[in-house]
Biotite code that builds the C-alpha atoms (Angstrom):
import biotite.structure as struc

atoms = struc.array([
    struc.Atom([82.204, 71.035, 83.061], chain_id="A", res_id=1, res_name="MET", atom_name="CA", element="C"),
    struc.Atom([84.965, 71.201, 85.771], chain_id="A", res_id=2, res_name="THR", atom_name="CA", element="C"),
    struc.Atom([83.657, 70.005, 89.138], chain_id="A", res_id=3, res_name="THR", atom_name="CA", element="C"),
    struc.Atom([85.637, 70.242, 92.853], chain_id="A", res_id=4, res_name="SER", atom_name="CA", element="C"),
    struc.Atom([86.977, 66.299, 91.985], chain_id="A", res_id=5, res_name="ASP", atom_name="CA", element="C"),
    struc.Atom([89.154, 67.620, 89.036], chain_id="A", res_id=6, res_name="GLN", atom_name="CA", element="C"),
    struc.Atom([90.681, 70.403, 90.484], chain_id="A", res_id=7, res_name="ILE", atom_name="CA", element="C"),
    struc.Atom([94.522, 69.668, 91.345], chain_id="A", res_id=8, res_name="ASP", atom_name="CA", element="C"),
    struc.Atom([94.675, 71.597, 94.326], chain_id="A", res_id=9, res_name="LEU", atom_name="CA", element="C"),
    struc.Atom([98.890, 71.524, 94.363], chain_id="A", res_id=10, res_name="SER", atom_name="CA", element="C"),
    struc.Atom([98.994, 73.599, 91.167], chain_id="A", res_id=11, res_name="THR", atom_name="CA", element="C"),
    struc.Atom([95.647, 75.793, 92.128], chain_id="A", res_id=12, res_name="TYR", atom_name="CA", element="C"),
    struc.Atom([97.534, 79.260, 92.047], chain_id="A", res_id=13, res_name="ASP", atom_name="CA", element="C"),
    struc.Atom([94.680, 82.303, 93.319], chain_id="A", res_id=14, res_name="PRO", atom_name="CA", element="C"),
    struc.Atom([97.117, 85.252, 91.287], chain_id="A", res_id=15, res_name="MET", atom_name="CA", element="C"),
    struc.Atom([95.377, 83.587, 88.613], chain_id="A", res_id=16, res_name="ASP", atom_name="CA", element="C"),
    struc.Atom([93.457, 85.904, 85.836], chain_id="A", res_id=17, res_name="ARG", atom_name="CA", element="C"),
    struc.Atom([91.541, 82.748, 83.984], chain_id="A", res_id=18, res_name="GLU", atom_name="CA", element="C"),
    struc.Atom([91.459, 81.083, 87.531], chain_id="A", res_id=19, res_name="VAL", atom_name="CA", element="C"),
    struc.Atom([89.589, 84.155, 88.758], chain_id="A", res_id=20, res_name="GLN", atom_name="CA", element="C"),
    struc.Atom([87.124, 84.772, 86.170], chain_id="A", res_id=21, res_name="GLN", atom_name="CA", element="C"),
    struc.Atom([85.064, 81.890, 88.035], chain_id="A", res_id=22, res_name="CYS", atom_name="CA", element="C"),
    struc.Atom([86.668, 79.862, 90.462], chain_id="A", res_id=23, res_name="PRO", atom_name="CA", element="C"),
    struc.Atom([84.337, 78.144, 92.154], chain_id="A", res_id=24, res_name="PHE", atom_name="CA", element="C"),
    struc.Atom([85.155, 75.271, 91.587], chain_id="A", res_id=25, res_name="ASN", atom_name="CA", element="C"),
    struc.Atom([87.906, 75.156, 93.132], chain_id="A", res_id=26, res_name="HIS", atom_name="CA", element="C"),
    struc.Atom([86.343, 77.104, 95.823], chain_id="A", res_id=27, res_name="TYR", atom_name="CA", element="C"),
    struc.Atom([84.062, 74.165, 96.403], chain_id="A", res_id=28, res_name="ALA", atom_name="CA", element="C"),
    struc.Atom([87.703, 71.873, 96.496], chain_id="A", res_id=29, res_name="ALA", atom_name="CA", element="C"),
    struc.Atom([89.202, 73.937, 99.052], chain_id="A", res_id=30, res_name="LEU", atom_name="CA", element="C"),
    struc.Atom([86.405, 73.099, 101.343], chain_id="A", res_id=31, res_name="GLN", atom_name="CA", element="C"),
    struc.Atom([86.893, 69.341, 99.894], chain_id="A", res_id=32, res_name="ASP", atom_name="CA", element="C"),
    struc.Atom([90.247, 69.869, 101.785], chain_id="A", res_id=33, res_name="HIS", atom_name="CA", element="C"),
    struc.Atom([89.325, 72.431, 104.227], chain_id="A", res_id=34, res_name="GLY", atom_name="CA", element="C"),
    struc.Atom([88.202, 73.641, 107.187], chain_id="A", res_id=35, res_name="PRO", atom_name="CA", element="C"),
    struc.Atom([91.994, 74.832, 106.521], chain_id="A", res_id=36, res_name="LEU", atom_name="CA", element="C"),
    struc.Atom([94.049, 74.492, 103.833], chain_id="A", res_id=37, res_name="PHE", atom_name="CA", element="C"),
    struc.Atom([97.499, 75.172, 103.394], chain_id="A", res_id=38, res_name="PHE", atom_name="CA", element="C"),
    struc.Atom([99.099, 76.991, 99.809], chain_id="A", res_id=39, res_name="HIS", atom_name="CA", element="C"),
    struc.Atom([102.286, 76.476, 99.813], chain_id="A", res_id=40, res_name="GLU", atom_name="CA", element="C"),
    struc.Atom([103.192, 78.732, 96.680], chain_id="A", res_id=41, res_name="GLN", atom_name="CA", element="C"),
    struc.Atom([101.858, 81.408, 98.190], chain_id="A", res_id=42, res_name="SER", atom_name="CA", element="C"),
    struc.Atom([102.641, 80.182, 102.102], chain_id="A", res_id=43, res_name="ASN", atom_name="CA", element="C"),
    struc.Atom([99.341, 81.139, 103.068], chain_id="A", res_id=44, res_name="MET", atom_name="CA", element="C"),
    struc.Atom([96.884, 79.320, 105.082], chain_id="A", res_id=45, res_name="PHE", atom_name="CA", element="C"),
    struc.Atom([93.447, 79.500, 103.206], chain_id="A", res_id=46, res_name="PHE", atom_name="CA", element="C"),
    struc.Atom([89.888, 78.913, 105.218], chain_id="A", res_id=47, res_name="ALA", atom_name="CA", element="C"),
    struc.Atom([86.501, 77.457, 103.294], chain_id="A", res_id=48, res_name="SER", atom_name="CA", element="C"),
    struc.Atom([84.337, 77.623, 105.898], chain_id="A", res_id=49, res_name="ARG", atom_name="CA", element="C"),
    struc.Atom([82.620, 80.239, 107.776], chain_id="A", res_id=50, res_name="LEU", atom_name="CA", element="C"),
    struc.Atom([82.394, 79.250, 111.325], chain_id="A", res_id=51, res_name="ASP", atom_name="CA", element="C"),
    struc.Atom([86.303, 79.383, 110.824], chain_id="A", res_id=52, res_name="VAL", atom_name="CA", element="C"),
    struc.Atom([86.625, 82.232, 109.657], chain_id="A", res_id=53, res_name="VAL", atom_name="CA", element="C"),
    struc.Atom([84.438, 83.959, 111.700], chain_id="A", res_id=54, res_name="ASN", atom_name="CA", element="C"),
    struc.Atom([86.712, 81.876, 114.027], chain_id="A", res_id=55, res_name="GLU", atom_name="CA", element="C"),
    struc.Atom([89.359, 83.760, 113.367], chain_id="A", res_id=56, res_name="ILE", atom_name="CA", element="C"),
    struc.Atom([88.188, 86.678, 113.659], chain_id="A", res_id=57, res_name="LEU", atom_name="CA", element="C"),
    struc.Atom([87.017, 86.975, 116.409], chain_id="A", res_id=58, res_name="ARG", atom_name="CA", element="C"),
    struc.Atom([90.381, 84.923, 118.308], chain_id="A", res_id=59, res_name="ASP", atom_name="CA", element="C"),
    struc.Atom([93.178, 87.983, 117.286], chain_id="A", res_id=60, res_name="THR", atom_name="CA", element="C"),
    struc.Atom([95.764, 86.711, 119.354], chain_id="A", res_id=61, res_name="GLN", atom_name="CA", element="C"),
    struc.Atom([96.164, 83.450, 117.453], chain_id="A", res_id=62, res_name="THR", atom_name="CA", element="C"),
    struc.Atom([96.355, 85.144, 114.874], chain_id="A", res_id=63, res_name="PHE", atom_name="CA", element="C"),
    struc.Atom([97.553, 88.497, 113.225], chain_id="A", res_id=64, res_name="SER", atom_name="CA", element="C"),
    struc.Atom([96.705, 90.686, 109.960], chain_id="A", res_id=65, res_name="SER", atom_name="CA", element="C"),
    struc.Atom([100.277, 91.994, 110.314], chain_id="A", res_id=66, res_name="GLN", atom_name="CA", element="C"),
    struc.Atom([101.533, 89.673, 107.608], chain_id="A", res_id=67, res_name="MET", atom_name="CA", element="C"),
    struc.Atom([98.947, 89.613, 105.615], chain_id="A", res_id=68, res_name="SER", atom_name="CA", element="C"),
    struc.Atom([99.347, 90.190, 101.470], chain_id="A", res_id=69, res_name="ASN", atom_name="CA", element="C"),
    struc.Atom([97.207, 89.362, 99.085], chain_id="A", res_id=70, res_name="THR", atom_name="CA", element="C"),
    struc.Atom([99.414, 91.108, 96.067], chain_id="A", res_id=71, res_name="THR", atom_name="CA", element="C"),
    struc.Atom([102.587, 89.354, 94.789], chain_id="A", res_id=72, res_name="THR", atom_name="CA", element="C"),
    struc.Atom([105.336, 90.415, 94.978], chain_id="A", res_id=73, res_name="LYS", atom_name="CA", element="C"),
    struc.Atom([107.322, 92.153, 91.827], chain_id="A", res_id=74, res_name="PRO", atom_name="CA", element="C"),
    struc.Atom([110.808, 91.966, 89.872], chain_id="A", res_id=75, res_name="SER", atom_name="CA", element="C"),
    struc.Atom([114.032, 93.715, 92.085], chain_id="A", res_id=76, res_name="PRO", atom_name="CA", element="C"),
    struc.Atom([113.948, 96.138, 88.276], chain_id="A", res_id=77, res_name="GLU", atom_name="CA", element="C"),
    struc.Atom([110.316, 97.221, 89.213], chain_id="A", res_id=78, res_name="THR", atom_name="CA", element="C"),
    struc.Atom([110.662, 96.854, 93.439], chain_id="A", res_id=79, res_name="MET", atom_name="CA", element="C"),
    struc.Atom([113.908, 99.641, 92.376], chain_id="A", res_id=80, res_name="GLU", atom_name="CA", element="C"),
    struc.Atom([111.321, 101.334, 89.667], chain_id="A", res_id=81, res_name="ALA", atom_name="CA", element="C"),
    struc.Atom([108.521, 102.038, 92.361], chain_id="A", res_id=82, res_name="ILE", atom_name="CA", element="C"),
    struc.Atom([111.303, 102.849, 95.632], chain_id="A", res_id=83, res_name="ALA", atom_name="CA", element="C"),
    struc.Atom([112.136, 105.709, 93.013], chain_id="A", res_id=84, res_name="GLU", atom_name="CA", element="C"),
    struc.Atom([108.532, 106.971, 92.315], chain_id="A", res_id=85, res_name="ILE", atom_name="CA", element="C"),
    struc.Atom([107.489, 106.173, 96.183], chain_id="A", res_id=86, res_name="GLN", atom_name="CA", element="C"),
    struc.Atom([110.706, 108.549, 97.094], chain_id="A", res_id=87, res_name="SER", atom_name="CA", element="C"),
    struc.Atom([108.352, 111.229, 95.665], chain_id="A", res_id=88, res_name="GLN", atom_name="CA", element="C"),
    struc.Atom([105.682, 110.645, 98.160], chain_id="A", res_id=89, res_name="GLY", atom_name="CA", element="C"),
    struc.Atom([105.247, 110.620, 101.643], chain_id="A", res_id=90, res_name="TRP", atom_name="CA", element="C"),
    struc.Atom([106.236, 107.080, 104.027], chain_id="A", res_id=91, res_name="PRO", atom_name="CA", element="C"),
    struc.Atom([103.752, 104.935, 103.698], chain_id="A", res_id=92, res_name="ARG", atom_name="CA", element="C"),
    struc.Atom([101.478, 103.134, 106.967], chain_id="A", res_id=93, res_name="LYS", atom_name="CA", element="C"),
    struc.Atom([100.023, 99.752, 107.750], chain_id="A", res_id=94, res_name="GLU", atom_name="CA", element="C"),
    struc.Atom([96.457, 100.068, 106.351], chain_id="A", res_id=95, res_name="THR", atom_name="CA", element="C"),
    struc.Atom([93.035, 99.211, 108.749], chain_id="A", res_id=96, res_name="MET", atom_name="CA", element="C"),
    struc.Atom([93.523, 95.705, 106.896], chain_id="A", res_id=97, res_name="LEU", atom_name="CA", element="C"),
    struc.Atom([96.672, 95.238, 108.626], chain_id="A", res_id=98, res_name="THR", atom_name="CA", element="C"),
    struc.Atom([96.791, 95.994, 112.035], chain_id="A", res_id=99, res_name="ILE", atom_name="CA", element="C"),
    struc.Atom([96.106, 94.358, 115.858], chain_id="A", res_id=100, res_name="ASP", atom_name="CA", element="C"),
    struc.Atom([94.343, 94.978, 117.615], chain_id="A", res_id=101, res_name="PRO", atom_name="CA", element="C"),
    struc.Atom([94.723, 97.508, 120.070], chain_id="A", res_id=102, res_name="PRO", atom_name="CA", element="C"),
    struc.Atom([95.676, 99.545, 116.794], chain_id="A", res_id=103, res_name="TYR", atom_name="CA", element="C"),
    struc.Atom([92.310, 98.323, 114.886], chain_id="A", res_id=104, res_name="HIS", atom_name="CA", element="C"),
    struc.Atom([90.535, 98.977, 117.188], chain_id="A", res_id=105, res_name="THR", atom_name="CA", element="C"),
    struc.Atom([91.852, 102.304, 118.038], chain_id="A", res_id=106, res_name="ALA", atom_name="CA", element="C"),
    struc.Atom([91.483, 103.165, 113.509], chain_id="A", res_id=107, res_name="TYR", atom_name="CA", element="C"),
    struc.Atom([88.094, 102.248, 114.441], chain_id="A", res_id=108, res_name="ARG", atom_name="CA", element="C"),
    struc.Atom([86.891, 104.204, 116.668], chain_id="A", res_id=109, res_name="LYS", atom_name="CA", element="C"),
    struc.Atom([87.929, 107.274, 114.944], chain_id="A", res_id=110, res_name="LEU", atom_name="CA", element="C"),
    struc.Atom([86.390, 106.713, 111.576], chain_id="A", res_id=111, res_name="VAL", atom_name="CA", element="C"),
    struc.Atom([83.676, 105.428, 113.123], chain_id="A", res_id=112, res_name="SER", atom_name="CA", element="C"),
    struc.Atom([83.126, 109.355, 114.834], chain_id="A", res_id=113, res_name="ARG", atom_name="CA", element="C"),
    struc.Atom([84.704, 111.423, 112.025], chain_id="A", res_id=114, res_name="THR", atom_name="CA", element="C"),
    struc.Atom([82.228, 108.955, 108.867], chain_id="A", res_id=115, res_name="PHE", atom_name="CA", element="C"),
    struc.Atom([79.083, 109.413, 110.770], chain_id="A", res_id=116, res_name="SER", atom_name="CA", element="C"),
    struc.Atom([76.031, 108.808, 111.137], chain_id="A", res_id=117, res_name="ALA", atom_name="CA", element="C"),
    struc.Atom([75.430, 111.994, 110.433], chain_id="A", res_id=118, res_name="ARG", atom_name="CA", element="C"),
    struc.Atom([77.597, 112.926, 107.643], chain_id="A", res_id=119, res_name="ARG", atom_name="CA", element="C"),
    struc.Atom([76.363, 110.111, 105.695], chain_id="A", res_id=120, res_name="ILE", atom_name="CA", element="C"),
    struc.Atom([73.232, 111.100, 105.905], chain_id="A", res_id=121, res_name="ALA", atom_name="CA", element="C"),
    struc.Atom([73.910, 114.569, 104.857], chain_id="A", res_id=122, res_name="ALA", atom_name="CA", element="C"),
    struc.Atom([74.508, 112.132, 101.506], chain_id="A", res_id=123, res_name="LEU", atom_name="CA", element="C"),
    struc.Atom([70.501, 111.370, 100.881], chain_id="A", res_id=124, res_name="GLU", atom_name="CA", element="C"),
    struc.Atom([70.120, 114.473, 99.269], chain_id="A", res_id=125, res_name="ASP", atom_name="CA", element="C"),
    struc.Atom([73.396, 114.359, 96.350], chain_id="A", res_id=126, res_name="LYS", atom_name="CA", element="C"),
    struc.Atom([72.573, 110.033, 95.783], chain_id="A", res_id=127, res_name="VAL", atom_name="CA", element="C"),
    struc.Atom([69.002, 110.929, 95.362], chain_id="A", res_id=128, res_name="ARG", atom_name="CA", element="C"),
    struc.Atom([69.594, 114.001, 92.863], chain_id="A", res_id=129, res_name="THR", atom_name="CA", element="C"),
    struc.Atom([72.307, 111.116, 90.397], chain_id="A", res_id=130, res_name="LEU", atom_name="CA", element="C"),
    struc.Atom([70.010, 108.617, 91.208], chain_id="A", res_id=131, res_name="ARG", atom_name="CA", element="C"),
    struc.Atom([66.941, 110.750, 89.916], chain_id="A", res_id=132, res_name="LEU", atom_name="CA", element="C"),
    struc.Atom([68.764, 112.102, 86.783], chain_id="A", res_id=133, res_name="ASN", atom_name="CA", element="C"),
    struc.Atom([69.756, 107.574, 85.676], chain_id="A", res_id=134, res_name="SER", atom_name="CA", element="C"),
    struc.Atom([66.337, 107.000, 85.957], chain_id="A", res_id=135, res_name="LEU", atom_name="CA", element="C"),
    struc.Atom([65.057, 110.378, 83.833], chain_id="A", res_id=136, res_name="MET", atom_name="CA", element="C"),
    struc.Atom([68.546, 110.036, 81.730], chain_id="A", res_id=137, res_name="LEU", atom_name="CA", element="C"),
    struc.Atom([66.749, 105.490, 81.263], chain_id="A", res_id=138, res_name="PHE", atom_name="CA", element="C"),
    struc.Atom([63.443, 106.909, 80.478], chain_id="A", res_id=139, res_name="LEU", atom_name="CA", element="C"),
    struc.Atom([64.103, 109.322, 77.799], chain_id="A", res_id=140, res_name="ARG", atom_name="CA", element="C"),
    struc.Atom([66.075, 107.356, 75.660], chain_id="A", res_id=141, res_name="LYS", atom_name="CA", element="C"),
    struc.Atom([64.876, 104.184, 76.487], chain_id="A", res_id=142, res_name="GLU", atom_name="CA", element="C"),
    struc.Atom([67.846, 101.925, 77.160], chain_id="A", res_id=143, res_name="ARG", atom_name="CA", element="C"),
    struc.Atom([69.810, 100.599, 80.154], chain_id="A", res_id=144, res_name="LEU", atom_name="CA", element="C"),
    struc.Atom([71.866, 102.046, 82.264], chain_id="A", res_id=145, res_name="ILE", atom_name="CA", element="C"),
    struc.Atom([74.752, 100.777, 82.018], chain_id="A", res_id=146, res_name="SER", atom_name="CA", element="C"),
    struc.Atom([77.184, 100.166, 84.690], chain_id="A", res_id=147, res_name="ILE", atom_name="CA", element="C"),
    struc.Atom([79.774, 102.523, 83.705], chain_id="A", res_id=148, res_name="THR", atom_name="CA", element="C"),
    struc.Atom([77.647, 104.611, 84.363], chain_id="A", res_id=149, res_name="THR", atom_name="CA", element="C"),
    struc.Atom([76.227, 103.884, 87.641], chain_id="A", res_id=150, res_name="SER", atom_name="CA", element="C"),
    struc.Atom([80.120, 103.663, 89.218], chain_id="A", res_id=151, res_name="GLN", atom_name="CA", element="C"),
    struc.Atom([80.140, 107.390, 88.277], chain_id="A", res_id=152, res_name="PHE", atom_name="CA", element="C"),
    struc.Atom([77.487, 108.788, 90.103], chain_id="A", res_id=153, res_name="HIS", atom_name="CA", element="C"),
    struc.Atom([78.584, 106.543, 93.107], chain_id="A", res_id=154, res_name="PHE", atom_name="CA", element="C"),
    struc.Atom([82.435, 108.341, 92.098], chain_id="A", res_id=155, res_name="LEU", atom_name="CA", element="C"),
    struc.Atom([80.158, 111.257, 92.218], chain_id="A", res_id=156, res_name="CYS", atom_name="CA", element="C"),
    struc.Atom([78.643, 110.755, 95.324], chain_id="A", res_id=157, res_name="VAL", atom_name="CA", element="C"),
    struc.Atom([82.587, 109.909, 97.122], chain_id="A", res_id=158, res_name="ILE", atom_name="CA", element="C"),
    struc.Atom([83.683, 113.629, 95.739], chain_id="A", res_id=159, res_name="HIS", atom_name="CA", element="C"),
    struc.Atom([80.546, 115.398, 97.589], chain_id="A", res_id=160, res_name="TYR", atom_name="CA", element="C"),
    struc.Atom([81.330, 114.052, 100.988], chain_id="A", res_id=161, res_name="ALA", atom_name="CA", element="C"),
    struc.Atom([85.026, 113.933, 101.090], chain_id="A", res_id=162, res_name="LEU", atom_name="CA", element="C"),
    struc.Atom([84.672, 117.890, 99.333], chain_id="A", res_id=163, res_name="ASN", atom_name="CA", element="C"),
    struc.Atom([87.300, 116.811, 96.807], chain_id="A", res_id=164, res_name="MET", atom_name="CA", element="C"),
    struc.Atom([88.567, 120.203, 94.497], chain_id="A", res_id=165, res_name="ALA", atom_name="CA", element="C"),
    struc.Atom([86.421, 120.494, 91.042], chain_id="A", res_id=166, res_name="PRO", atom_name="CA", element="C"),
    struc.Atom([89.152, 119.831, 88.940], chain_id="A", res_id=167, res_name="GLU", atom_name="CA", element="C"),
    struc.Atom([90.004, 116.877, 90.575], chain_id="A", res_id=168, res_name="VAL", atom_name="CA", element="C"),
    struc.Atom([86.378, 114.948, 90.048], chain_id="A", res_id=169, res_name="GLU", atom_name="CA", element="C"),
    struc.Atom([87.807, 113.213, 86.745], chain_id="A", res_id=170, res_name="GLY", atom_name="CA", element="C"),
    struc.Atom([90.646, 111.512, 88.453], chain_id="A", res_id=171, res_name="LYS", atom_name="CA", element="C"),
    struc.Atom([88.570, 109.762, 91.573], chain_id="A", res_id=172, res_name="VAL", atom_name="CA", element="C"),
    struc.Atom([88.320, 106.264, 89.549], chain_id="A", res_id=173, res_name="LYS", atom_name="CA", element="C"),
    struc.Atom([91.725, 106.273, 88.353], chain_id="A", res_id=174, res_name="ASN", atom_name="CA", element="C"),
    struc.Atom([93.021, 106.597, 91.941], chain_id="A", res_id=175, res_name="TRP", atom_name="CA", element="C"),
    struc.Atom([90.598, 104.034, 92.759], chain_id="A", res_id=176, res_name="SER", atom_name="CA", element="C"),
    struc.Atom([91.762, 101.845, 90.449], chain_id="A", res_id=177, res_name="ASP", atom_name="CA", element="C"),
    struc.Atom([95.013, 102.029, 91.486], chain_id="A", res_id=178, res_name="ALA", atom_name="CA", element="C"),
    struc.Atom([95.038, 101.723, 94.499], chain_id="A", res_id=179, res_name="ALA", atom_name="CA", element="C"),
    struc.Atom([93.475, 97.972, 93.927], chain_id="A", res_id=180, res_name="THR", atom_name="CA", element="C"),
    struc.Atom([95.595, 96.831, 91.048], chain_id="A", res_id=181, res_name="ALA", atom_name="CA", element="C"),
    struc.Atom([98.174, 94.259, 92.622], chain_id="A", res_id=182, res_name="ALA", atom_name="CA", element="C"),
    struc.Atom([95.281, 92.906, 94.590], chain_id="A", res_id=183, res_name="ILE", atom_name="CA", element="C"),
    struc.Atom([94.750, 89.369, 94.030], chain_id="A", res_id=184, res_name="GLY", atom_name="CA", element="C"),
    struc.Atom([96.282, 90.331, 90.233], chain_id="A", res_id=185, res_name="ASN", atom_name="CA", element="C"),
    struc.Atom([99.587, 89.474, 88.890], chain_id="A", res_id=186, res_name="LYS", atom_name="CA", element="C"),
    struc.Atom([100.929, 92.854, 87.203], chain_id="A", res_id=187, res_name="LEU", atom_name="CA", element="C"),
    struc.Atom([103.614, 93.597, 84.684], chain_id="A", res_id=188, res_name="SER", atom_name="CA", element="C"),
    struc.Atom([106.647, 95.974, 85.289], chain_id="A", res_id=189, res_name="HIS", atom_name="CA", element="C"),
    struc.Atom([104.089, 98.353, 83.082], chain_id="A", res_id=190, res_name="GLU", atom_name="CA", element="C"),
    struc.Atom([101.153, 97.903, 85.356], chain_id="A", res_id=191, res_name="GLU", atom_name="CA", element="C"),
    struc.Atom([102.956, 98.356, 88.641], chain_id="A", res_id=192, res_name="TRP", atom_name="CA", element="C"),
    struc.Atom([104.553, 101.612, 87.625], chain_id="A", res_id=193, res_name="VAL", atom_name="CA", element="C"),
    struc.Atom([101.378, 103.003, 86.624], chain_id="A", res_id=194, res_name="HIS", atom_name="CA", element="C"),
    struc.Atom([99.858, 101.511, 89.413], chain_id="A", res_id=195, res_name="ALA", atom_name="CA", element="C"),
    struc.Atom([102.413, 103.294, 92.079], chain_id="A", res_id=196, res_name="VAL", atom_name="CA", element="C"),
    struc.Atom([102.547, 106.735, 90.233], chain_id="A", res_id=197, res_name="THR", atom_name="CA", element="C"),
    struc.Atom([99.139, 107.593, 90.186], chain_id="A", res_id=198, res_name="VAL", atom_name="CA", element="C"),
    struc.Atom([98.606, 106.310, 94.153], chain_id="A", res_id=199, res_name="ARG", atom_name="CA", element="C"),
    struc.Atom([101.971, 108.890, 94.404], chain_id="A", res_id=200, res_name="VAL", atom_name="CA", element="C"),
    struc.Atom([99.586, 111.437, 93.174], chain_id="A", res_id=201, res_name="GLU", atom_name="CA", element="C"),
    struc.Atom([96.621, 110.073, 94.812], chain_id="A", res_id=202, res_name="ASP", atom_name="CA", element="C"),
    struc.Atom([99.065, 110.847, 98.017], chain_id="A", res_id=203, res_name="GLN", atom_name="CA", element="C"),
    struc.Atom([100.125, 114.533, 97.376], chain_id="A", res_id=204, res_name="ASN", atom_name="CA", element="C"),
    struc.Atom([96.891, 115.628, 97.140], chain_id="A", res_id=205, res_name="TYR", atom_name="CA", element="C"),
    struc.Atom([95.521, 114.254, 99.918], chain_id="A", res_id=206, res_name="TRP", atom_name="CA", element="C"),
    struc.Atom([98.333, 115.358, 101.690], chain_id="A", res_id=207, res_name="TYR", atom_name="CA", element="C"),
    struc.Atom([97.696, 118.516, 100.697], chain_id="A", res_id=208, res_name="SER", atom_name="CA", element="C"),
    struc.Atom([94.084, 118.799, 100.957], chain_id="A", res_id=209, res_name="GLU", atom_name="CA", element="C"),
    struc.Atom([95.016, 117.546, 104.843], chain_id="A", res_id=210, res_name="TYR", atom_name="CA", element="C"),
    struc.Atom([97.446, 120.123, 105.479], chain_id="A", res_id=211, res_name="GLU", atom_name="CA", element="C"),
    struc.Atom([94.792, 123.415, 104.185], chain_id="A", res_id=212, res_name="LYS", atom_name="CA", element="C"),
    struc.Atom([91.700, 121.387, 107.009], chain_id="A", res_id=213, res_name="ARG", atom_name="CA", element="C"),
    struc.Atom([94.351, 121.635, 109.309], chain_id="A", res_id=214, res_name="LEU", atom_name="CA", element="C"),
    struc.Atom([95.299, 125.866, 108.613], chain_id="A", res_id=215, res_name="GLU", atom_name="CA", element="C"),
    struc.Atom([90.924, 126.618, 107.885], chain_id="A", res_id=216, res_name="HIS", atom_name="CA", element="C"),
    struc.Atom([88.828, 124.094, 108.631], chain_id="A", res_id=217, res_name="PRO", atom_name="CA", element="C"),
    struc.Atom([84.966, 123.543, 106.626], chain_id="A", res_id=218, res_name="GLN", atom_name="CA", element="C"),
    struc.Atom([81.918, 121.421, 107.558], chain_id="A", res_id=219, res_name="ASP", atom_name="CA", element="C"),
    struc.Atom([82.979, 117.681, 105.740], chain_id="A", res_id=220, res_name="ASP", atom_name="CA", element="C"),
    struc.Atom([84.914, 115.187, 106.482], chain_id="A", res_id=221, res_name="VAL", atom_name="CA", element="C"),
    struc.Atom([88.450, 115.569, 106.426], chain_id="A", res_id=222, res_name="LEU", atom_name="CA", element="C"),
    struc.Atom([88.688, 118.336, 108.189], chain_id="A", res_id=223, res_name="SER", atom_name="CA", element="C"),
    struc.Atom([86.721, 115.886, 111.012], chain_id="A", res_id=224, res_name="ASP", atom_name="CA", element="C"),
    struc.Atom([89.664, 113.595, 110.768], chain_id="A", res_id=225, res_name="LEU", atom_name="CA", element="C"),
    struc.Atom([92.443, 116.475, 110.853], chain_id="A", res_id=226, res_name="ALA", atom_name="CA", element="C"),
    struc.Atom([91.029, 117.901, 114.034], chain_id="A", res_id=227, res_name="HIS", atom_name="CA", element="C"),
    struc.Atom([90.326, 114.313, 115.513], chain_id="A", res_id=228, res_name="ALA", atom_name="CA", element="C"),
    struc.Atom([91.086, 114.033, 119.774], chain_id="A", res_id=229, res_name="ASP", atom_name="CA", element="C"),
    struc.Atom([93.275, 110.928, 118.740], chain_id="A", res_id=230, res_name="PHE", atom_name="CA", element="C"),
    struc.Atom([96.184, 111.373, 121.260], chain_id="A", res_id=231, res_name="ALA", atom_name="CA", element="C"),
    struc.Atom([98.897, 107.849, 121.273], chain_id="A", res_id=232, res_name="HIS", atom_name="CA", element="C"),
    struc.Atom([101.561, 107.548, 122.624], chain_id="A", res_id=233, res_name="PRO", atom_name="CA", element="C"),
    struc.Atom([103.696, 105.342, 120.546], chain_id="A", res_id=234, res_name="ASP", atom_name="CA", element="C"),
    struc.Atom([103.513, 108.703, 118.027], chain_id="A", res_id=235, res_name="LEU", atom_name="CA", element="C"),
    struc.Atom([104.077, 112.159, 118.141], chain_id="A", res_id=236, res_name="ASP", atom_name="CA", element="C"),
    struc.Atom([101.072, 114.484, 116.989], chain_id="A", res_id=237, res_name="ASP", atom_name="CA", element="C"),
    struc.Atom([102.123, 114.993, 113.344], chain_id="A", res_id=238, res_name="GLY", atom_name="CA", element="C"),
    struc.Atom([103.045, 111.518, 112.432], chain_id="A", res_id=239, res_name="GLU", atom_name="CA", element="C"),
    struc.Atom([99.596, 110.109, 113.940], chain_id="A", res_id=240, res_name="THR", atom_name="CA", element="C"),
    struc.Atom([97.279, 112.610, 112.004], chain_id="A", res_id=241, res_name="ARG", atom_name="CA", element="C"),
    struc.Atom([98.968, 112.056, 108.868], chain_id="A", res_id=242, res_name="LYS", atom_name="CA", element="C"),
    struc.Atom([98.743, 107.737, 110.061], chain_id="A", res_id=243, res_name="LEU", atom_name="CA", element="C"),
    struc.Atom([94.822, 107.968, 110.665], chain_id="A", res_id=244, res_name="THR", atom_name="CA", element="C"),
    struc.Atom([94.962, 109.773, 107.963], chain_id="A", res_id=245, res_name="PHE", atom_name="CA", element="C"),
    struc.Atom([95.949, 107.247, 105.585], chain_id="A", res_id=246, res_name="GLN", atom_name="CA", element="C"),
    struc.Atom([93.676, 104.903, 107.338], chain_id="A", res_id=247, res_name="LYS", atom_name="CA", element="C"),
    struc.Atom([90.813, 106.734, 106.453], chain_id="A", res_id=248, res_name="PHE", atom_name="CA", element="C"),
    struc.Atom([91.362, 107.907, 102.784], chain_id="A", res_id=249, res_name="THR", atom_name="CA", element="C"),
    struc.Atom([92.062, 103.910, 102.272], chain_id="A", res_id=250, res_name="ALA", atom_name="CA", element="C"),
    struc.Atom([88.696, 103.141, 103.080], chain_id="A", res_id=251, res_name="LEU", atom_name="CA", element="C"),
    struc.Atom([86.739, 105.000, 100.836], chain_id="A", res_id=252, res_name="LEU", atom_name="CA", element="C"),
    struc.Atom([88.817, 105.230, 97.867], chain_id="A", res_id=253, res_name="ILE", atom_name="CA", element="C"),
    struc.Atom([89.548, 101.758, 97.924], chain_id="A", res_id=254, res_name="SER", atom_name="CA", element="C"),
])
């Protein structure tokens, strides 16, 4: 059995799928050589102790999220293909994971106001109905509810919460998978192309729905976001709306 003493961190690849299946000995080795460990291959520091992580998160003057990146860089050929696909969508903006205060603070306030306690409470009946359906399925067939079934019910809640069009309910899982496909993974050329293609489809749908809410508000989260009072000195009104919309949809879909 491999122990942390037998782990050679000089060859540690956090993106290696085999390592990711059981990374705990590597985590223990990082703690033994920590609490900060510099990983030369990725040019990243690993913080392996909670108190150090909390200190980093609080000190936004010293530490920044702007350069954080948990994806591997595609080949030049793949980058060219990605650029061609992305040209069919909208320019991407940074998310709340990759910005610092005061922008980060402003976006969090916007999301908190939009996805309010009232909106959360309104989901209760739908969530309860879905879970009761799962239990009834179990009682009728006397079998365990699969993870896939539970995931489907969770995605149904997202679909309901965002008041998405009925015809895209079956796409939520695929959109979600594509949004996170490259995080902590090494993708092949084909996997990159597929993920980016699906992301552009996802993006174009959301922008279309966003524009509809601007013209015809409904009693839903997207309308609250589209008509939120969020003035920013460096961005015009249209750009601000598109920017904040991307933050919010990334939060829910990812």
